[in-house]
C-alpha positions, 0 to 999 in steps of 0.5 A: 791670131792676127789683130792688125795689119798695116801697109805702106806701098805694097802692091795695090795699097799705098796705105792701109791699116786693118784691124781684125776681129778674133772671130769673123773677118769678111773682105769685100771688093771687086777684082783687082782690089787686092783681097787675095794679097791681104789674105795671103800676106795675113797668112804667111805672117801668121806662120812666121815662127814656123821655120827650120831650126837655125834659119833667121826669120829674115831669110825665112820670110824673104823666101816665103814672100817670094814663093807665096806671091809667086814673084822672082823679086820681092821688089816687085811687090812695091806699089807702082809709082811710089815716090820713095819705092819703099814698102813697110808691113807691120802686123800684130798678133795675139796668143792663143785663146785660153777658152772659147772667145777669151784672149790671153790677157792683152799681150801683143807681138809685132812684126815688121818688114821693110823692103824697096822696089830694088830688093831682089831676094831679101828683105831690107830690114826686119824687126821682131819682138817689139811686143810681150812675145818675140817671133824668133823660134819654132817653140813660139808655136806653143804660145802663137797658134797656126794658120791655114790657107785654102785658095780658090782652086780645089786641090783634092782632085789633082792631089796625087804627086803634087808635093813631090812635084812641087819639091822637084820641078818648076810649077806654076802654082804658088807655096799656098798650094803646097802648104795645103797639100801638106796639111791635107796629107796628114792622117786623121786624129784619133779624137777631134776637139768636141768644140768643133764636131758640130761643124763636122757634122753639117759638112759630113751631111753635105759631102755624103761621107768622108775623105780617105787617103789611099795610095796617094789618092783621095777617095770619098767614103760614103755609107756602105763603104761606097768609095768614089774617086775624088776627081769624080765628085763635084768641085763644090763638094771637093771643096767642102771636103777639103775643110772636113779633112783639115779639121779631121786631121788637126791641121785646123783646130782651136785658136788657129786661124783660117784664111779662105779666098772665095770659099763660095765659088762652085757652091750652090745656094744650099751649100753656101748656106751651110758654109756660113753656119760652119764658119759661125760655129768655128768662130764660136769655138775658137777659130778665126776666120778670115775670107775674101768673097764676091757673094752677096748670098754668103753675106746675108746668111752671115747676118741671118745667122748673126741674129740668132742667139747662139751667134750673137756674141761672135765678134765680126769685121767687115772690109770694103776694098774700092779703087781710087785712082791708082790705089785701093782704099779700105773702109772697115766697121763691125757690120755690113752696114758700116762699110761703103761702098758695098759693091756687090749690093750695088750690083744686085740692086742694079740687076733687079732694076734691069730685070724689072725694066726688061719685064715692062718692055 
């Protein structure tokens, strides 16, 4: 699980230091403030040890950064106008949990990356293993769990043939889509962890069935064995079906981290409400959740759920990204009330004022 992410001269961030909770983490900010960049970076670093045998971590991360951020050169990720043209990234991780909300001692692994705006294909330098564990081998997955990233665009409806296409052709999709497609392609587990079955039940009711993969295509199978091609069901339902599939096939399990960019997009308020409950349920049962959102409705639902006894003890962390000249600042706290400026709330209140003014004219 990711616990800390420090950035210097990385994309829109001249300097940032984010401290994550082991439970729910919510990143808030208007367009262009780097929400997606933070989610992608946290995701790829969380999977740093997942690589082919014999491939060193520097080469692995060099390739991954370019493909996940869909950039020709790593140097393009340095902040424009930075004095020394050098970027630094440091991430800290803790091992998997032994139980619902407990951590394995206080062990931490640190991964540091350095590159400049002149870097083309490789990272200038990388340091690992500064903590108790070193991120060096694929066996580290036994200690450090994996991460899943769900991008804003759903993939269920155009899943057929995508993995083969991505492997052979130049396509305008970053590697997070291919990663997701590979995870979705895994067959279902014989038994799902009992800790997260409650989340499955909520979503299965919303989507009206479960996803089945046949002949390279996804179908929604509902009661009575009725089968509907995935491209014929609503996009919001396809997004919820994605998370169900990932839980059913074990791609998302206890101790893992879920990164989800704008999970509320194309969902109606009822489904957003249910999704908030699912996030809280996943956190309660040992999955770290990191989301980037524009939705005030989603945040309010999370606040409502937090007041309930079953979710009161879930650790939470909120990050507000705001533009300050040519850079982005980060404010953070353990509740929504701790962050300012709260752009979505400001705009919601401004809209209410405009609505009242229009009614009085």
